[in-house]
Backbone as JSON, one array per atom type, in Angstrom:
{
  "sequence": "MKGNKDASKYPIIIMHGLFGSKNNWNTLSKTIHQQTDRKVISVDARNHGDSPHSTHMTYRHMAKDITQLMHDLGFEKSVLLGHSMGGSTMMYIALHYPELVEKLIVVDMSPVRTSPQLMEIEKIFNAMRMVKLTGSPTLTKARRMAEEQLADTIKSLTFRQFLIMNLVEADVGKYKWRVNLPVLAENFTTQIAVFPHIESQVYKGPTLFVGGALSDYIKVEDHNKIKELFPSAEFLYINGANHWVHADKPTEFLKIVINFINQT",
  "N": [[90.14, 107.92, 80.28], [90.92, 110.07, 77.7], [90.38, 113.42, 76.66], [89.9, 115.25, 73.57], [91.14, 118.04, 71.59], [90.76, 118.39, 68.97], [88.08, 117.42, 67.34], [87.65, 116.15, 65.01], [89.48, 114.19, 64.59], [89.98, 110.75, 64.52], [89.43, 108.64, 67.35], [91.73, 106.74, 69.61], [92.05, 103.56, 70.63], [93.14, 101.32, 73.08], [94.22, 98.17, 74.04], [95.47, 95.93, 76.66], [97.79, 93.23, 77.18], [97.72, 89.66, 78.02], [97.12, 88.96, 81.36], [97.36, 91.63, 81.98], [96.29, 95.16, 82.42], [94.22, 98.06, 82.03], [95.52, 99.97, 83.38], [98.15, 99.66, 82.99], [98.74, 101.2, 80.94], [98.5, 103.78, 81.59], [100.41, 105.98, 81.91], [101.56, 106.05, 79.28], [99.32, 106.38, 77.7], [98.48, 109.06, 78.43], [100.76, 110.56, 77.26], [100.52, 109.81, 74.46], [98.07, 110.91, 73.95], [98.65, 113.7, 74.27], [100.4, 114.08, 72.18], [99.37, 113.48, 69.88], [96.9, 114.66, 69.88], [94.49, 113.34, 69.99], [91.51, 111.63, 71.28], [92.04, 109.12, 73.75], [91.46, 105.9, 74.72], [91.93, 103.44, 77.01], [91.4, 100.07, 77.62], [89.97, 97.47, 79.85], [90.41, 94.2, 79.17], [87.85, 91.51, 78.77], [87.67, 89.37, 81.61], [89.72, 90.48, 82.98], [91.23, 93.04, 84.99], [89.09, 95.75, 85.76], [86.91, 94.62, 84.34], [84.0, 92.6, 83.48], [83.84, 89.13, 84.46], [83.72, 86.2, 82.51], [82.69, 83.22, 80.95], [83.28, 82.8, 78.33], [86.11, 83.2, 76.27], [87.33, 84.12, 73.78], [88.81, 85.42, 70.77], [86.86, 86.36, 68.97], [84.89, 87.0, 70.94], [86.21, 89.08, 72.31], [86.7, 90.84, 70.45], [84.14, 91.62, 69.87], [83.43, 92.96, 72.17], [85.02, 95.28, 71.9], [83.93, 96.5, 69.49], [81.37, 96.84, 70.18], [81.68, 98.65, 72.2], [82.7, 100.93, 70.8], [80.61, 101.4, 69.3], [78.57, 102.04, 71.15], [79.87, 104.38, 72.12], [79.53, 106.13, 69.89], [81.72, 106.1, 68.05], [82.94, 106.26, 64.81], [85.09, 105.37, 63.43], [88.31, 104.05, 64.46], [91.66, 104.36, 65.7], [93.44, 101.37, 66.25], [95.09, 99.94, 68.9], [96.98, 97.37, 70.11], [98.58, 95.14, 72.65], [100.07, 92.03, 72.5], [98.03, 89.7, 73.44], [95.94, 91.58, 73.4], [96.81, 92.74, 70.98], [96.15, 90.52, 69.25], [93.38, 90.76, 69.4], [92.81, 93.03, 68.29], [93.77, 92.78, 65.63], [91.99, 90.92, 64.81], [89.63, 92.32, 64.69], [90.25, 94.26, 62.89], [90.58, 92.67, 60.57], [87.86, 91.59, 60.29], [86.12, 93.67, 60.54], [86.92, 95.88, 58.79], [86.08, 98.48, 58.12], [85.86, 99.76, 60.41], [88.18, 100.65, 61.22], [90.82, 102.96, 61.35], [93.64, 102.93, 61.53], [96.03, 100.33, 62.27], [97.89, 99.14, 65.2], [100.08, 96.75, 66.18], [101.48, 95.23, 68.9], [104.16, 93.44, 69.58], [103.17, 90.91, 68.74], [101.84, 88.32, 66.58], [99.94, 87.14, 63.76], [100.73, 84.72, 62.91], [101.7, 82.05, 64.58], [104.48, 81.07, 66.02], [106.04, 81.11, 68.13], [108.14, 79.95, 70.75], [108.3, 81.12, 73.31], [105.76, 81.81, 73.91], [104.46, 79.44, 74.66], [105.32, 79.19, 77.17], [103.78, 80.32, 78.89], [101.96, 78.52, 80.18], [103.26, 77.61, 82.41], [103.21, 79.77, 83.93], [100.51, 80.07, 84.63], [100.14, 77.72, 86.42], [101.96, 78.42, 88.49], [100.75, 80.63, 89.57], [98.51, 79.62, 90.44], [99.44, 78.04, 92.45], [100.07, 79.68, 94.61], [100.18, 80.43, 97.9], [98.73, 82.05, 100.68], [99.17, 83.02, 103.91], [97.85, 83.59, 107.27], [96.61, 87.0, 108.06], [97.72, 89.13, 106.12], [98.64, 92.48, 105.31], [97.95, 94.11, 102.15], [100.31, 94.93, 100.86], [102.12, 93.14, 102.05], [101.07, 90.83, 101.34], [101.35, 90.72, 98.6], [104.07, 90.74, 98.45], [104.69, 88.26, 99.56], [103.42, 86.54, 97.65], [105.0, 87.18, 95.41], [107.45, 86.12, 96.25], [106.96, 83.51, 96.17], [106.38, 83.0, 93.37], [108.78, 83.33, 92.27], [110.22, 80.89, 92.17], [109.49, 79.98, 89.72], [109.2, 81.79, 87.91], [111.63, 83.66, 86.66], [112.21, 86.48, 86.05], [112.23, 89.42, 87.69], [110.91, 91.91, 87.05], [108.74, 90.88, 85.65], [107.45, 89.31, 87.54], [106.67, 91.24, 89.43], [104.87, 92.64, 87.79], [102.86, 90.65, 87.6], [101.95, 90.22, 90.19], [100.47, 92.57, 90.71], [97.94, 91.82, 90.06], [96.99, 90.74, 92.33], [94.45, 91.29, 94.46], [92.49, 92.68, 97.22], [90.02, 90.55, 98.67], [88.54, 90.36, 100.89], [88.73, 91.45, 104.3], [92.1, 91.18, 104.98], [92.08, 89.04, 103.4], [92.74, 87.66, 100.0], [92.6, 87.68, 96.38], [93.12, 86.6, 93.02], [92.87, 89.14, 90.55], [92.37, 88.63, 87.94], [90.37, 86.37, 85.91], [91.57, 83.46, 86.53], [90.99, 80.64, 86.25], [89.34, 80.46, 83.81], [90.99, 81.8, 82.14], [93.12, 80.16, 82.05], [92.0, 77.67, 80.97], [91.22, 78.26, 78.48], [93.57, 79.13, 77.26], [95.39, 77.62, 75.59], [93.75, 76.64, 73.48], [92.41, 78.86, 72.45], [93.6, 81.45, 73.03], [96.3, 81.33, 72.52], [96.51, 80.73, 70.02], [95.96, 82.14, 66.79], [92.76, 82.78, 65.28], [91.77, 80.99, 62.37], [91.86, 82.4, 59.26], [89.81, 82.96, 56.47], [89.5, 84.57, 53.9], [89.52, 87.19, 54.62], [91.11, 90.32, 54.52], [92.93, 93.12, 55.69], [93.6, 96.23, 54.57], [94.45, 98.65, 55.25], [96.5, 101.16, 56.88], [99.18, 99.71, 58.76], [101.16, 98.69, 61.41], [103.61, 96.79, 62.97], [105.14, 96.36, 65.86], [107.93, 95.11, 67.34], [109.86, 93.59, 70.02], [113.3, 93.46, 69.97], [114.48, 91.39, 71.41], [112.55, 89.56, 71.73], [110.7, 86.73, 70.5], [108.32, 86.72, 69.16], [107.38, 88.06, 66.82], [108.54, 87.03, 64.11], [111.17, 87.48, 61.66], [111.0, 85.85, 59.44], [108.39, 85.23, 59.18], [107.22, 87.49, 58.07], [106.23, 87.73, 55.48], [104.11, 85.97, 55.29], [102.53, 87.34, 57.21], [101.96, 89.59, 55.87], [100.14, 88.7, 53.9], [97.78, 88.8, 55.2], [97.74, 91.37, 56.04], [98.58, 93.58, 53.93], [99.75, 96.16, 53.78], [101.5, 96.22, 55.9], [103.86, 97.55, 58.05], [107.15, 96.86, 59.73], [108.68, 97.21, 62.64], [111.52, 97.05, 64.9], [112.46, 97.12, 68.21], [115.45, 97.81, 69.85], [116.87, 96.13, 72.62], [114.59, 95.59, 73.88], [112.1, 93.3, 75.15], [109.38, 90.98, 75.23], [107.43, 92.75, 76.52], [107.38, 95.44, 75.16], [106.74, 98.1, 75.32], [107.05, 98.61, 78.08], [109.68, 98.1, 78.52], [111.22, 99.77, 76.8], [109.98, 102.57, 76.77], [110.23, 105.19, 75.83], [111.4, 105.08, 73.24], [109.38, 103.5, 72.06], [107.16, 105.12, 72.28], [107.68, 107.14, 70.53], [107.93, 105.86, 68.05], [105.3, 104.9, 67.71], [103.7, 107.23, 67.9], [104.66, 108.75, 65.93], [103.77, 107.17, 63.7], [100.94, 107.27, 64.09], [100.44, 109.98, 63.65], [100.99, 110.36, 60.88], [99.9, 111.26, 57.81]],
  "CA": [[89.72, 108.38, 78.86], [91.46, 111.37, 77.59], [89.59, 114.2, 75.71], [90.77, 115.79, 72.39], [90.71, 119.22, 71.17], [90.31, 118.17, 67.42], [87.14, 116.38, 67.23], [87.71, 115.57, 63.52], [90.55, 113.04, 64.43], [89.42, 109.47, 65.2], [89.97, 108.29, 68.8], [92.55, 105.56, 69.82], [91.54, 102.51, 71.65], [94.21, 100.49, 73.55], [94.01, 96.85, 74.87], [96.62, 95.28, 77.1], [97.92, 91.81, 76.94], [97.33, 88.71, 78.95], [97.37, 89.32, 82.85], [97.63, 93.16, 82.07], [95.02, 95.89, 82.67], [94.25, 99.36, 81.36], [96.29, 100.79, 84.28], [99.47, 99.6, 82.55], [98.86, 102.16, 79.8], [98.02, 105.2, 81.96], [101.21, 107.12, 81.59], [101.78, 106.04, 77.88], [98.04, 106.99, 77.16], [98.59, 110.51, 78.48], [101.67, 111.11, 76.39], [100.01, 109.58, 73.27], [96.91, 111.8, 73.73], [99.17, 114.94, 74.2], [101.23, 114.27, 71.05], [98.52, 113.19, 68.71], [95.72, 115.44, 69.86], [93.2, 112.52, 69.86], [90.94, 110.98, 72.55], [92.68, 107.79, 73.91], [90.64, 105.22, 75.66], [92.5, 102.27, 77.28], [90.2, 99.19, 78.06], [90.37, 96.22, 80.39], [89.66, 93.01, 78.42], [87.13, 90.65, 79.69], [88.34, 88.51, 82.71], [90.9, 91.28, 83.38], [91.02, 94.46, 85.54], [87.7, 95.96, 86.32], [85.92, 94.18, 83.4], [83.34, 91.45, 83.98], [84.36, 87.8, 84.19], [82.99, 85.55, 81.62], [83.38, 81.82, 80.69], [83.7, 83.0, 76.97], [87.32, 83.9, 76.15], [87.73, 83.97, 72.41], [89.12, 86.61, 70.06], [85.58, 86.87, 68.46], [84.14, 87.72, 71.87], [86.88, 90.11, 72.7], [86.52, 91.91, 69.37], [82.64, 92.1, 69.92], [83.5, 93.89, 73.13], [85.57, 96.7, 71.31], [83.06, 97.07, 68.54], [80.07, 97.33, 70.97], [82.18, 99.83, 72.93], [82.75, 101.89, 69.65], [79.1, 101.7, 68.89], [78.09, 102.79, 72.46], [80.41, 105.66, 72.28], [79.53, 106.76, 68.74], [82.88, 106.19, 67.27], [82.72, 105.75, 63.5], [86.23, 104.63, 63.21], [89.31, 104.23, 65.62], [93.02, 103.73, 65.62], [93.29, 100.34, 67.29], [96.41, 99.62, 69.4], [96.99, 96.23, 71.18], [99.82, 94.55, 72.79], [100.07, 90.64, 72.77], [96.59, 89.23, 73.32], [95.35, 92.76, 72.87], [97.2, 92.84, 69.59], [95.41, 89.71, 68.51], [92.0, 91.22, 69.31], [92.78, 94.34, 67.28], [94.05, 92.29, 64.36], [90.83, 90.13, 64.48], [88.7, 93.47, 64.42], [90.66, 94.86, 61.51], [90.23, 91.69, 59.39], [86.46, 91.28, 60.23], [85.41, 94.86, 60.44], [87.94, 96.95, 58.38], [85.41, 99.71, 57.98], [85.86, 100.55, 61.69], [89.63, 100.79, 61.74], [91.59, 103.98, 60.52], [95.07, 102.42, 61.42], [96.28, 99.2, 63.33], [99.15, 98.85, 65.67], [100.18, 95.49, 66.91], [102.7, 95.36, 69.73], [104.84, 92.12, 69.92], [102.23, 89.73, 68.45], [101.79, 87.95, 65.18], [98.86, 86.08, 63.49], [101.5, 83.46, 62.66], [102.04, 81.6, 65.96], [105.59, 80.11, 66.09], [106.88, 81.58, 69.39], [108.34, 79.11, 71.85], [108.07, 81.8, 74.47], [104.27, 81.81, 74.08], [103.95, 78.37, 75.48], [105.92, 79.23, 78.62], [102.79, 80.87, 79.79], [101.33, 77.56, 80.9], [104.04, 77.47, 83.62], [102.76, 81.0, 84.78], [99.17, 79.79, 85.27], [100.4, 76.86, 87.46], [102.67, 79.16, 89.56], [99.9, 81.62, 90.1], [97.43, 78.7, 91.09], [100.15, 77.38, 93.7], [100.47, 80.77, 95.65], [99.27, 80.22, 99.19], [98.82, 83.17, 101.64], [99.01, 82.57, 105.35], [97.59, 84.84, 108.17], [95.93, 88.13, 107.41], [98.65, 90.14, 105.83], [98.38, 93.68, 104.42], [98.05, 93.97, 100.62], [101.8, 94.92, 100.42], [102.85, 91.91, 102.54], [100.47, 89.52, 100.62], [102.02, 90.74, 97.35], [105.57, 90.2, 98.68], [104.55, 86.68, 99.8], [103.22, 85.9, 96.37], [106.18, 87.4, 94.48], [108.58, 85.24, 96.68], [106.63, 82.05, 95.76], [106.43, 83.02, 92.03], [110.17, 83.37, 91.97], [110.63, 79.62, 91.9], [109.08, 79.59, 88.43], [109.45, 83.03, 87.14], [113.01, 84.34, 87.02], [112.18, 87.89, 85.93], [111.58, 90.22, 88.85], [110.04, 92.75, 86.54], [107.47, 90.14, 85.34], [106.78, 88.93, 88.79], [106.08, 92.43, 89.99], [103.69, 92.87, 86.95], [101.74, 89.78, 87.85], [101.36, 90.48, 91.6], [99.42, 93.65, 90.64], [96.65, 91.26, 89.89], [96.49, 90.35, 93.59], [93.63, 92.33, 95.3], [91.79, 92.4, 98.45], [88.63, 90.11, 98.47], [87.91, 90.68, 102.23], [89.88, 91.99, 105.2], [93.11, 90.21, 105.14], [92.08, 87.85, 102.29], [93.16, 88.21, 98.66], [92.34, 86.93, 95.31], [93.68, 87.1, 91.76], [91.88, 89.72, 89.8], [92.1, 88.02, 86.47], [89.75, 85.23, 85.93], [92.55, 82.54, 86.32], [90.39, 79.42, 85.71], [88.87, 80.62, 82.43], [92.15, 82.1, 81.14], [94.07, 78.76, 81.67], [91.21, 76.71, 80.27], [91.09, 78.76, 77.07], [94.84, 79.65, 76.8], [95.96, 76.72, 74.45], [92.84, 76.63, 72.31], [91.81, 80.14, 72.13], [94.25, 82.74, 73.2], [97.54, 81.1, 72.07], [96.28, 80.61, 68.61], [94.99, 83.1, 66.05], [91.71, 82.17, 64.44], [91.9, 80.68, 61.07], [91.16, 83.45, 58.33], [89.61, 82.53, 55.11], [89.72, 85.4, 52.85], [89.69, 88.54, 54.89], [92.33, 91.1, 54.47], [92.94, 94.5, 56.11], [94.46, 96.75, 53.58], [94.84, 99.91, 55.84], [97.93, 101.38, 57.48], [99.4, 98.69, 59.69], [102.49, 98.77, 62.06], [103.98, 95.83, 63.9], [106.24, 96.8, 66.71], [108.41, 94.02, 68.02], [111.06, 93.7, 70.7], [114.36, 92.66, 69.3], [114.88, 90.24, 72.25], [111.39, 88.74, 71.69], [110.55, 85.86, 69.17], [107.02, 86.81, 68.89], [107.16, 88.53, 65.48], [109.71, 86.53, 63.42], [111.17, 88.14, 60.26], [110.65, 84.91, 58.31], [107.0, 85.3, 59.17], [106.8, 88.67, 57.42], [105.52, 87.56, 54.14], [102.78, 85.4, 55.72], [101.6, 88.34, 57.87], [101.48, 90.54, 54.7], [99.03, 88.06, 53.13], [96.59, 89.4, 55.81], [97.85, 92.81, 56.17], [99.54, 93.86, 52.86], [100.3, 97.42, 54.09], [102.11, 96.14, 57.15], [105.4, 97.86, 58.25], [107.79, 96.11, 60.97], [109.88, 97.78, 63.34], [111.94, 96.31, 66.25], [113.15, 98.05, 69.25], [116.66, 97.06, 70.36], [116.91, 95.99, 74.07], [113.26, 95.3, 74.27], [111.64, 91.96, 75.0], [107.98, 91.04, 74.86], [106.82, 93.98, 77.06], [108.15, 96.51, 74.52], [106.27, 99.43, 75.79], [107.48, 98.88, 79.38], [111.09, 97.99, 78.5], [111.69, 100.91, 76.11], [108.85, 103.54, 76.53], [110.66, 106.41, 75.06], [111.51, 104.63, 71.75], [108.06, 102.91, 71.69], [106.21, 106.2, 72.0], [108.32, 107.93, 69.26], [107.44, 105.09, 66.79], [103.8, 104.9, 67.68], [103.18, 108.5, 67.79], [104.98, 109.02, 64.39], [102.82, 106.4, 62.75], [99.54, 107.81, 64.15], [100.5, 111.38, 63.16], [101.36, 110.28, 59.54], [98.7, 111.54, 56.96]],
  "C": [[90.29, 109.91, 78.8], [90.81, 112.16, 76.44], [90.53, 114.75, 74.61], [90.23, 117.12, 72.05], [90.26, 119.23, 69.58], [89.48, 117.05, 67.35], [87.1, 115.58, 65.82], [88.74, 114.28, 63.57], [89.87, 111.88, 65.14], [90.13, 109.2, 66.46], [91.02, 107.02, 68.64], [92.12, 104.82, 70.85], [92.79, 101.52, 71.79], [93.76, 99.24, 74.26], [95.37, 96.28, 75.2], [96.68, 93.79, 76.58], [97.47, 90.94, 78.04], [97.95, 89.12, 80.43], [97.59, 90.92, 82.95], [96.2, 93.73, 82.54], [95.38, 97.23, 82.03], [95.22, 100.3, 82.18], [97.76, 100.85, 83.74], [99.8, 100.61, 81.5], [98.63, 103.46, 80.34], [99.14, 106.29, 81.5], [101.45, 107.26, 80.0], [100.56, 106.6, 77.28], [98.2, 108.52, 77.12], [99.52, 111.16, 77.44], [101.23, 110.88, 74.8], [98.93, 110.66, 72.87], [97.66, 113.31, 73.52], [99.91, 115.25, 72.86], [100.42, 114.05, 69.72], [97.22, 113.96, 68.68], [94.36, 114.56, 69.63], [92.94, 111.93, 71.18], [91.59, 109.61, 72.51], [91.97, 107.13, 74.97], [91.46, 103.73, 75.71], [91.54, 101.24, 78.01], [90.79, 98.09, 78.87], [89.54, 95.14, 79.54], [88.81, 92.32, 79.36], [87.94, 89.74, 80.54], [89.65, 89.26, 83.11], [90.43, 92.55, 84.08], [89.62, 94.49, 86.09], [86.57, 95.46, 85.38], [85.23, 93.0, 84.04], [83.91, 90.14, 83.69], [83.31, 87.11, 83.4], [83.64, 84.16, 81.24], [83.85, 81.88, 79.1], [84.95, 83.78, 76.76], [87.94, 83.69, 74.88], [87.98, 85.41, 71.83], [87.82, 87.16, 69.46], [84.75, 87.53, 69.65], [84.86, 89.05, 72.25], [86.74, 91.29, 71.78], [85.07, 92.6, 69.44], [82.59, 93.27, 71.06], [83.94, 95.33, 72.76], [84.5, 97.13, 70.31], [81.78, 97.55, 69.22], [80.49, 98.56, 71.82], [82.16, 101.09, 71.87], [81.26, 102.44, 69.34], [78.41, 102.46, 70.01], [78.58, 104.36, 72.55], [80.32, 106.62, 71.05], [80.66, 106.81, 67.87], [82.61, 105.44, 65.8], [83.84, 104.86, 63.04], [87.2, 104.83, 64.33], [90.61, 103.74, 65.12], [93.09, 102.65, 66.82], [94.88, 99.99, 67.58], [96.36, 98.42, 70.34], [98.28, 95.65, 71.32], [99.52, 92.94, 73.19], [98.61, 90.19, 72.48], [95.72, 90.29, 72.84], [95.5, 93.05, 71.36], [96.32, 91.96, 68.72], [93.95, 90.01, 68.24], [91.81, 92.35, 68.3], [92.95, 93.84, 65.98], [92.67, 91.46, 63.95], [89.76, 91.31, 64.08], [89.13, 94.04, 63.03], [90.36, 93.92, 60.27], [88.72, 91.48, 59.26], [85.6, 92.52, 60.04], [86.41, 96.04, 60.08], [87.39, 98.32, 58.34], [85.49, 100.56, 59.4], [87.26, 101.01, 62.02], [90.37, 101.93, 60.64], [92.94, 103.4, 60.39], [95.13, 101.4, 62.56], [97.65, 99.12, 63.77], [99.14, 97.75, 66.47], [101.48, 95.51, 67.54], [103.19, 93.76, 70.03], [103.79, 90.95, 69.78], [102.03, 89.48, 67.03], [100.52, 86.97, 64.88], [99.46, 84.78, 63.14], [102.26, 83.04, 63.99], [103.2, 80.54, 65.76], [106.54, 80.42, 67.28], [106.91, 80.51, 70.44], [108.07, 79.71, 73.25], [106.51, 81.89, 74.84], [103.77, 80.62, 74.91], [104.47, 78.17, 76.89], [104.79, 79.79, 79.43], [102.12, 79.72, 80.66], [101.99, 77.47, 82.37], [103.52, 78.57, 84.55], [101.47, 80.7, 85.46], [99.34, 78.9, 86.53], [101.0, 77.52, 88.65], [101.8, 79.92, 90.23], [98.74, 80.71, 90.91], [98.1, 78.1, 92.54], [100.45, 78.49, 94.88], [99.48, 80.51, 96.75], [99.72, 81.38, 100.18], [98.38, 82.83, 102.89], [98.58, 83.88, 106.16], [96.68, 85.79, 107.51], [96.76, 89.2, 107.14], [97.95, 91.4, 105.16], [98.62, 93.34, 102.89], [99.47, 93.98, 100.29], [102.45, 93.75, 100.77], [102.35, 90.66, 101.66], [101.16, 89.54, 99.29], [103.47, 90.35, 97.42], [105.53, 88.69, 98.83], [104.4, 86.0, 98.43], [104.33, 86.03, 95.43], [107.3, 86.4, 94.95], [108.23, 83.88, 96.17], [106.66, 81.97, 94.29], [107.9, 82.83, 91.5], [110.74, 82.08, 91.67], [110.39, 79.29, 90.44], [109.41, 80.68, 87.5], [110.75, 83.76, 87.5], [112.98, 85.91, 86.85], [111.45, 88.61, 86.98], [110.57, 91.18, 88.18], [108.6, 92.07, 86.23], [106.71, 89.72, 86.41], [106.03, 90.13, 89.42], [104.85, 92.76, 89.1], [102.57, 91.88, 87.41], [101.08, 89.99, 89.19], [100.44, 91.67, 91.59], [98.1, 93.21, 90.49], [96.04, 90.79, 91.16], [95.76, 91.46, 94.26], [92.86, 91.78, 96.41], [90.45, 91.75, 98.06], [87.82, 90.28, 99.84], [88.98, 91.17, 103.1], [90.9, 90.8, 105.32], [93.09, 88.91, 104.2], [92.25, 88.41, 100.95], [92.79, 87.14, 97.66], [93.0, 87.54, 93.99], [92.54, 87.93, 91.03], [91.4, 89.25, 88.49], [91.4, 86.81, 86.82], [90.66, 83.9, 85.54], [92.04, 81.23, 85.75], [90.0, 79.44, 84.23], [90.07, 80.93, 81.49], [93.01, 80.75, 80.93], [93.23, 77.81, 80.94], [91.18, 77.1, 78.81], [92.43, 79.13, 76.45], [95.25, 78.88, 75.42], [94.96, 76.76, 73.3], [92.39, 77.88, 71.73], [92.74, 81.31, 71.99], [95.75, 82.55, 72.55], [97.73, 80.95, 70.6], [95.46, 81.75, 67.98], [94.08, 82.5, 65.27], [92.07, 81.98, 62.95], [91.19, 81.72, 60.06], [91.04, 82.92, 56.91], [90.08, 83.29, 54.02], [89.75, 86.99, 53.24], [91.05, 89.13, 54.89], [92.12, 92.53, 55.01], [94.02, 95.19, 55.41], [95.05, 98.26, 54.25], [96.15, 99.85, 56.49], [98.03, 100.42, 58.71], [100.9, 98.65, 60.23], [102.66, 97.56, 63.12], [105.12, 96.26, 64.59], [106.75, 95.68, 67.55], [109.54, 94.33, 68.93], [112.09, 92.81, 70.15], [114.81, 91.54, 70.06], [113.77, 89.26, 72.26], [111.45, 87.85, 70.35], [109.1, 85.79, 68.82], [106.72, 87.16, 67.2], [108.49, 88.19, 64.6], [109.83, 87.11, 61.99], [110.88, 87.04, 59.22], [109.23, 84.64, 58.16], [106.41, 86.47, 58.45], [105.8, 88.49, 56.28], [103.98, 86.9, 54.49], [101.93, 86.44, 56.3], [101.16, 89.31, 56.8], [100.5, 90.04, 53.72], [97.71, 88.65, 53.71], [96.7, 90.9, 55.94], [99.0, 93.39, 55.22], [100.12, 95.27, 53.14], [101.29, 97.55, 55.19], [103.59, 96.66, 57.12], [105.82, 97.07, 59.66], [108.85, 96.89, 61.3], [110.12, 97.1, 64.76], [112.74, 97.26, 67.09], [114.28, 97.3, 69.89], [116.6, 97.21, 71.98], [115.59, 95.84, 74.64], [112.8, 93.91, 74.08], [110.19, 92.06, 74.65], [107.19, 92.35, 75.29], [107.53, 95.26, 76.55], [107.93, 97.79, 75.06], [106.75, 99.69, 77.23], [109.03, 98.87, 79.38], [111.81, 99.31, 77.9], [110.59, 101.95, 75.64], [109.13, 104.63, 75.66], [110.61, 106.02, 73.62], [110.1, 104.01, 71.29], [107.21, 104.09, 71.29], [106.48, 106.93, 70.79], [107.73, 107.08, 68.12], [106.03, 105.18, 66.67], [103.16, 106.21, 67.39], [103.38, 108.98, 66.29], [104.06, 108.35, 63.46], [101.38, 106.88, 62.97], [99.45, 109.15, 63.49], [100.67, 111.37, 61.49], [99.93, 110.45, 58.82], [98.73, 110.77, 55.68]]
}
C-alpha cells in the first residue's frame, strides 16, 4: 500500500489476472502512486498469492472481496484497475456498484468473450498438474525443474517464468502451487472464462480499455457491444504488447494509465 499526500483524491485499487499476484504490480504501483499522488493498493485475488483459498470462485465473490475491502478501509470511491480476470472483477463492480467507482481501467479483457487465446488456458492447468519434482531440491532448482517440464506445453519462456513464481515451499525440500489449482481449474470454463450475463446495468463513468495489439482479447468488432455496458469507454492498443500488456510494454502502459487517471 502506498500513501498519498492529497487525501482528497480517491485511491486506486489494482487486481492482477489469473495465476498472478499483487507482487506482479509492485514496481508499476510505485510509479502510479508517484505520478498520480494517490494511494495505490494492489490486492491478491482469492485463491491467489497470500489471500485465503475458497471453493467459491465467481466474479460476484471476487467483487464482494473488493467492495468489503473498500468498506473496511473507509473508501467512499476508488479508481479500479484490473488485468484479465482482475479486469472482469472490476467491470463487475462498476456495473453493480457504480457509486463506488470513480474511474475504471480494464487491461486486455472484454465483457464480450470471443478470444480463442482464452481457451488455451485449459492446457496450462493440465501442464501445471503434471509437474513432478524429485528429491529435495532448493526452491531455485525446483522452479527450474518445473519450468523445464512446462516447456513441453507452454512455448513462451516469459510466461513459464511467470507461472513458476507460484511454486512455493510447503515443507523443507517440498513444494506446492500457491494458487488453488483444483478450484481454479474447476471454475475456469463456467465462471472465469465467461463474463456474467448483465440484464440492465450500465456504468456511465470514465472507462478505459487498454489492449495489447498482439492479443485478441479486446476485438475492434466488439467495441459497440462493450459500449452498451460502458458507454463512455475509450479503447487504446499498445503496439508490440500481447495479453500481459503491462509486462510487455510497461513504459507505454504507465503513460496511458497515468494520463487517464490524472484527467479531470
